[in-house]
VMD Tcl script that draws the C-alpha trace (Angstrom):
set ca {
  {-16.05 -70.96 -140.35}
  {-18.72 -71.09 -137.63}
  {-16.35 -73.19 -135.48}
  {-13.62 -70.57 -135.81}
  {-16.02 -67.82 -134.79}
  {-17.03 -69.76 -131.69}
  {-13.40 -70.40 -130.73}
  {-12.55 -66.69 -131.21}
  {-15.33 -65.60 -128.88}
  {-14.35 -68.29 -126.33}
  {-10.76 -67.04 -126.38}
  {-11.92 -63.63 -125.20}
  {-14.50 -64.85 -122.73}
  {-12.20 -67.43 -121.08}
  {-9.40 -64.97 -120.41}
  {-9.15 -63.70 -116.85}
  {-10.00 -60.00 -116.73}
  {-6.72 -59.07 -115.07}
  {-6.50 -56.06 -117.28}
  {-8.48 -54.11 -114.74}
  {-6.91 -52.45 -111.69}
  {-9.12 -54.75 -109.61}
  {-7.81 -58.30 -109.11}
  {-10.30 -60.96 -108.12}
  {-8.97 -63.44 -105.62}
  {-11.68 -65.97 -106.51}
  {-9.41 -66.95 -109.49}
  {-6.51 -67.95 -107.24}
  {-5.74 -71.09 -105.26}
  {-4.78 -70.54 -101.64}
  {-1.01 -71.20 -101.20}
  {0.12 -74.16 -99.17}
  {1.32 -73.80 -95.58}
  {4.30 -71.42 -95.30}
  {4.40 -70.55 -98.97}
  {3.70 -67.44 -100.98}
  {2.48 -66.76 -104.52}
  {3.08 -63.64 -106.65}
  {0.08 -62.95 -108.85}
  {0.00 -59.56 -110.44}
  {2.02 -56.47 -111.32}
  {0.75 -52.89 -111.42}
  {2.73 -49.90 -112.60}
  {1.71 -47.11 -110.23}
  {2.33 -43.41 -110.89}
  {3.40 -41.25 -108.04}
  {1.51 -37.98 -107.45}
  {4.53 -36.10 -108.80}
  {4.66 -38.00 -112.09}
  {0.95 -38.31 -112.71}
  {-0.55 -36.57 -115.77}
  {-3.76 -35.97 -113.87}
  {-3.83 -35.59 -110.06}
  {-7.63 -35.47 -109.67}
  {-7.83 -38.51 -107.42}
  {-4.98 -37.68 -105.09}
  {-2.15 -39.99 -103.99}
  {-2.24 -43.63 -105.17}
  {-4.05 -46.11 -102.95}
  {-4.71 -49.81 -102.59}
  {-8.01 -51.21 -101.27}
  {-8.18 -54.69 -99.76}
  {-11.60 -56.29 -99.63}
  {-10.88 -59.94 -98.77}
  {-12.27 -62.66 -96.58}
  {-11.60 -66.33 -96.06}
  {-14.22 -69.00 -95.78}
  {-14.51 -72.75 -95.55}
  {-17.18 -75.11 -96.82}
  {-18.18 -75.69 -93.18}
  {-19.88 -72.46 -92.15}
  {-19.20 -72.91 -88.46}
  {-15.45 -72.87 -89.03}
  {-15.21 -69.65 -91.03}
  {-12.23 -67.62 -89.99}
  {-10.52 -70.42 -88.05}
  {-7.50 -70.60 -90.36}
  {-4.79 -68.21 -89.21}
  {-1.89 -66.93 -91.30}
  {-3.35 -65.74 -94.61}
  {-2.11 -62.33 -95.75}
  {-2.00 -60.20 -98.88}
  {0.75 -57.70 -99.60}
  {1.32 -55.11 -102.29}
  {5.04 -54.30 -102.40}
  {7.59 -52.73 -104.76}
  {8.87 -55.17 -107.33}
  {12.34 -53.51 -107.36}
  {12.99 -54.44 -103.74}
  {11.13 -57.76 -103.60}
  {14.18 -60.01 -103.92}
  {16.16 -57.90 -101.49}
  {13.50 -57.72 -98.77}
  {11.92 -61.18 -98.92}
  {13.76 -64.20 -97.63}
  {13.25 -67.04 -100.09}
  {13.36 -69.92 -97.59}
  {12.07 -68.41 -94.32}
  {9.62 -65.55 -94.41}
  {7.08 -66.50 -91.70}
  {7.50 -65.91 -87.97}
  {7.32 -69.18 -86.07}
  {8.38 -71.13 -89.14}
  {10.73 -73.21 -87.06}
  {8.08 -74.08 -84.51}
  {6.26 -76.87 -86.27}
  {2.56 -76.19 -86.70}
  {2.41 -72.81 -84.96}
  {0.78 -70.22 -87.21}
  {2.91 -67.16 -87.92}
  {2.96 -63.91 -89.82}
  {4.88 -62.71 -92.84}
  {8.04 -60.74 -92.11}
  {10.68 -59.03 -94.20}
  {14.33 -60.09 -94.34}
  {16.20 -58.89 -91.30}
  {12.97 -58.21 -89.45}
  {12.66 -54.65 -90.77}
  {9.41 -53.72 -92.47}
  {9.53 -52.43 -96.00}
  {8.19 -48.90 -95.68}
  {6.85 -49.03 -99.30}
  {4.82 -52.21 -98.79}
  {1.26 -52.42 -97.51}
  {-0.38 -55.57 -96.17}
  {-3.72 -57.00 -95.03}
  {-4.66 -59.92 -92.76}
  {-7.28 -62.14 -94.41}
  {-9.78 -63.32 -91.80}
  {-13.38 -64.55 -91.82}
  {-14.72 -60.97 -91.75}
  {-14.84 -58.83 -94.80}
  {-14.12 -55.16 -94.11}
  {-12.71 -53.08 -96.95}
  {-9.51 -51.23 -96.00}
  {-7.93 -48.51 -98.13}
  {-4.26 -47.71 -97.61}
  {-1.95 -45.21 -99.31}
  {0.97 -46.44 -101.34}
  {4.10 -44.58 -100.08}
  {6.00 -44.00 -103.36}
  {8.23 -41.16 -102.10}
  {7.78 -39.24 -105.37}
  {8.89 -42.13 -107.54}
  {6.69 -44.15 -109.84}
  {7.11 -47.87 -109.24}
  {5.99 -51.32 -110.32}
  {4.15 -53.09 -107.49}
  {3.59 -56.79 -107.14}
  {0.67 -58.53 -105.45}
  {1.78 -61.29 -103.04}
  {-0.59 -63.88 -101.55}
  {0.98 -65.41 -98.40}
  {0.06 -68.36 -96.19}
  {2.01 -68.50 -92.95}
  {-0.39 -71.00 -91.42}
  {1.10 -73.96 -89.69}
  {-1.40 -76.62 -90.67}
  {-2.55 -78.09 -93.99}
  {-5.42 -76.35 -95.69}
  {-8.89 -77.88 -95.25}
  {-11.31 -76.52 -97.79}
  {-10.20 -72.90 -97.20}
  {-10.83 -70.41 -99.96}
  {-10.38 -66.64 -100.24}
  {-12.93 -64.35 -101.89}
  {-12.74 -60.65 -102.64}
  {-10.66 -58.13 -104.50}
  {-7.55 -55.96 -104.32}
  {-7.86 -52.67 -106.17}
  {-5.12 -50.15 -106.99}
  {-6.05 -46.57 -107.78}
  {-3.64 -44.16 -109.50}
  {-3.74 -40.37 -109.12}
  {-5.49 -40.22 -112.50}
  {-8.02 -42.92 -111.74}
  {-8.36 -46.68 -111.93}
  {-6.81 -47.40 -115.35}
  {-3.21 -48.69 -115.26}
  {-0.66 -45.96 -115.86}
  {0.29 -47.63 -119.15}
  {-3.30 -47.49 -120.43}
  {-4.34 -43.97 -119.34}
  {-3.07 -42.06 -122.44}
  {-5.27 -44.19 -124.71}
  {-8.37 -42.24 -123.60}
  {-7.24 -39.06 -125.35}
  {-5.95 -40.98 -128.39}
  {-9.25 -42.76 -129.00}
  {-11.26 -39.55 -128.36}
  {-9.24 -37.74 -131.08}
  {-9.52 -40.72 -133.48}
  {-13.29 -40.89 -132.91}
  {-13.66 -37.16 -133.77}
  {-11.58 -37.56 -136.91}
  {-13.44 -40.64 -138.05}
  {-16.85 -39.13 -137.39}
  {-15.98 -35.89 -139.25}
  {-14.45 -37.67 -142.28}
  {-17.14 -40.35 -142.47}
  {-19.94 -37.80 -142.06}
  {-18.61 -35.75 -144.96}
  {-18.17 -38.84 -147.14}
  {-21.68 -40.16 -146.29}
  {-23.17 -36.75 -147.13}
  {-21.73 -37.06 -150.65}
  {-22.41 -40.78 -151.13}
  {-25.93 -41.43 -149.80}
  {-27.78 -39.44 -152.52}
  {-25.89 -41.45 -155.13}
  {-25.86 -44.80 -153.35}
  {-27.29 -46.94 -156.20}
  {-24.66 -45.69 -158.64}
  {-21.67 -46.05 -156.31}
  {-18.85 -48.49 -157.03}
  {-17.98 -51.21 -154.49}
  {-14.78 -49.32 -153.65}
  {-16.69 -46.22 -152.69}
  {-19.14 -48.21 -150.52}
  {-16.19 -49.94 -148.83}
  {-14.60 -46.58 -148.05}
  {-17.76 -45.55 -146.17}
  {-17.82 -48.92 -144.34}
  {-14.19 -48.44 -143.22}
  {-15.08 -44.95 -141.82}
  {-18.16 -46.24 -139.95}
  {-16.30 -49.22 -138.43}
  {-13.39 -46.93 -137.42}
  {-15.73 -44.45 -135.80}
  {-17.54 -47.19 -133.80}
  {-14.23 -48.76 -132.81}
  {-12.68 -45.52 -131.53}
  {-15.84 -44.41 -129.77}
  {-16.23 -47.81 -128.05}
  {-12.62 -47.80 -126.87}
  {-12.96 -44.25 -125.59}
  {-16.11 -45.04 -123.63}
  {-14.52 -48.25 -122.29}
  {-11.40 -46.44 -121.03}
  {-13.41 -43.52 -119.60}
  {-15.76 -45.81 -117.59}
  {-12.81 -47.92 -116.48}
  {-10.86 -44.90 -115.30}
  {-13.76 -43.38 -113.35}
  {-15.27 -46.54 -111.80}
  {-12.67 -49.28 -112.02}
  {-15.08 -51.51 -114.01}
  {-13.85 -53.02 -117.24}
  {-16.79 -53.88 -119.55}
  {-15.94 -56.83 -121.69}
  {-18.93 -56.16 -124.01}
  {-17.48 -52.80 -125.07}
  {-14.11 -54.39 -125.62}
  {-15.65 -57.07 -127.83}
  {-17.49 -54.47 -129.92}
  {-14.34 -52.40 -130.37}
  {-12.12 -55.35 -131.32}
  {-14.70 -56.76 -133.70}
  {-14.96 -53.37 -135.45}
  {-11.18 -53.22 -135.62}
  {-10.99 -56.65 -137.31}
  {-13.96 -55.85 -139.63}
  {-12.33 -52.54 -140.63}
  {-9.17 -54.37 -141.66}
  {-11.19 -56.91 -143.65}
  {-13.00 -54.21 -145.61}
  {-9.84 -52.17 -146.10}
  {-7.87 -55.14 -147.50}
  {-10.80 -56.09 -149.73}
  {-10.88 -52.52 -151.00}
  {-7.13 -52.63 -151.78}
  {-7.36 -56.03 -153.45}
  {-10.31 -55.03 -155.63}
  {-8.66 -51.79 -156.68}
  {-5.43 -53.58 -157.54}
  {-7.13 -56.49 -159.38}
  {-9.34 -54.11 -161.34}
  {-6.34 -53.03 -163.41}
  {-5.80 -56.59 -164.71}
  {-9.22 -58.43 -164.38}
  {-12.71 -57.75 -165.61}
  {-14.80 -56.15 -162.90}
  {-17.15 -59.13 -162.63}
  {-14.24 -61.43 -161.57}
  {-14.10 -59.61 -158.22}
  {-17.82 -59.60 -157.54}
  {-18.88 -61.27 -154.29}
  {-20.95 -63.95 -156.10}
  {-18.20 -65.22 -158.40}
  {-15.73 -68.00 -157.45}
  {-12.87 -65.52 -157.28}
  {-14.95 -63.17 -155.14}
  {-16.01 -65.97 -152.80}
  {-12.40 -67.12 -152.38}
  {-11.30 -63.58 -151.58}
  {-14.12 -63.21 -149.00}
  {-13.18 -66.52 -147.35}
  {-9.48 -65.63 -147.11}
  {-10.26 -62.21 -145.76}
  {-12.72 -63.68 -143.21}
  {-10.02 -66.05 -141.93}
  {-7.64 -63.11 -141.68}
  {-10.28 -61.14 -139.72}
  {-10.62 -64.00 -137.18}
  {-6.86 -64.29 -136.84}
  {-6.59 -60.54 -136.29}
  {-9.38 -60.65 -133.69}
  {-7.56 -63.38 -131.74}
  {-4.25 -61.52 -131.98}
  {-5.79 -58.29 -130.72}
  {-7.47 -60.15 -127.83}
  {-4.17 -61.79 -126.79}
  {-2.40 -58.42 -127.05}
  {-4.92 -56.99 -124.60}
  {-3.63 -59.33 -121.91}
  {0.06 -59.34 -122.83}
  {1.54 -57.05 -120.17}
  {0.51 -58.36 -116.79}
  {-2.35 -60.71 -117.10}
  {-2.77 -64.28 -116.04}
  {-4.14 -66.47 -118.83}
  {-6.17 -69.53 -117.93}
  {-5.15 -72.92 -119.33}
  {-8.41 -72.95 -121.28}
  {-7.42 -69.69 -122.99}
  {-4.00 -71.06 -123.97}
  {-5.37 -74.35 -125.31}
  {-8.07 -72.61 -127.36}
  {-5.46 -70.32 -128.88}
  {-3.28 -73.33 -129.82}
  {-6.37 -74.92 -131.43}
}
mol new
graphics top color blue
foreach p $ca { graphics top sphere $p radius 0.5 }
foreach p [lrange $ca 0 end-1] q [lrange $ca 1 end] { graphics top cylinder $p $q radius 0.2 }
display resetview
């Protein structure tokens, strides 16, 4: 059981935190000469479609720099670029075999260009050099919400020599930093937290004076309410901080998911006990009996499986999973 708990925590901690609107380039390998990599997809709301326009038009901020292990050669490599461009026009505007100027001139470094030589008006790019200077650019959506893809390009003409890129690319929607698909969850979890707190507070007010005479079912009902309140409140705080600052706190996510899995464990135990009580003596379902221990063990395994499933679901839409994460999940 202890081994399963360790694996479950490792699954969450080993996953790349690509859920956030900020993508860390330290997790990526630099593409080979005259190649490009697509790494991430954001769904960006236009100002017209946004539910909340408090932050103005959508923007992308590039804060990237290249470096080598030899400090004196920082910034020598030419041809590294990052682009954020519409996914719908990616195949039409990017030549698959020749997308760098000077590609036919041997080792001459070039720059990325669009098919036909015409720049995609909806794409924004950034030259990655040895100097880090954050640059914020507006995303021209023309009133239409769009999925945008992050492209990492190397149009350099020579093989890489210990070159790495550090920094981040951050997309900000009109409503804030949370992805457009995640933003409505703030209100949902706020409402659920209020409902859980109100219902659990009323039940606790009735139960606490009679605690020693309560049945296990009644105690479990209170536990379900408390776990549900902590889960909803944790998710709400997580999404609110994420939306305002762009920072995704893994600790809050772990607390919320653990409460979610624990709430299911207690709820299923409550249902099993109430169903079994009709056919078995009450002492057969006590925690100290063999039947009770077997039930606790099965429910604990289910809780761990649910914890893992919820963690994987958190990264399902657009997130790169490390090989460590995948292998641990298989285990």
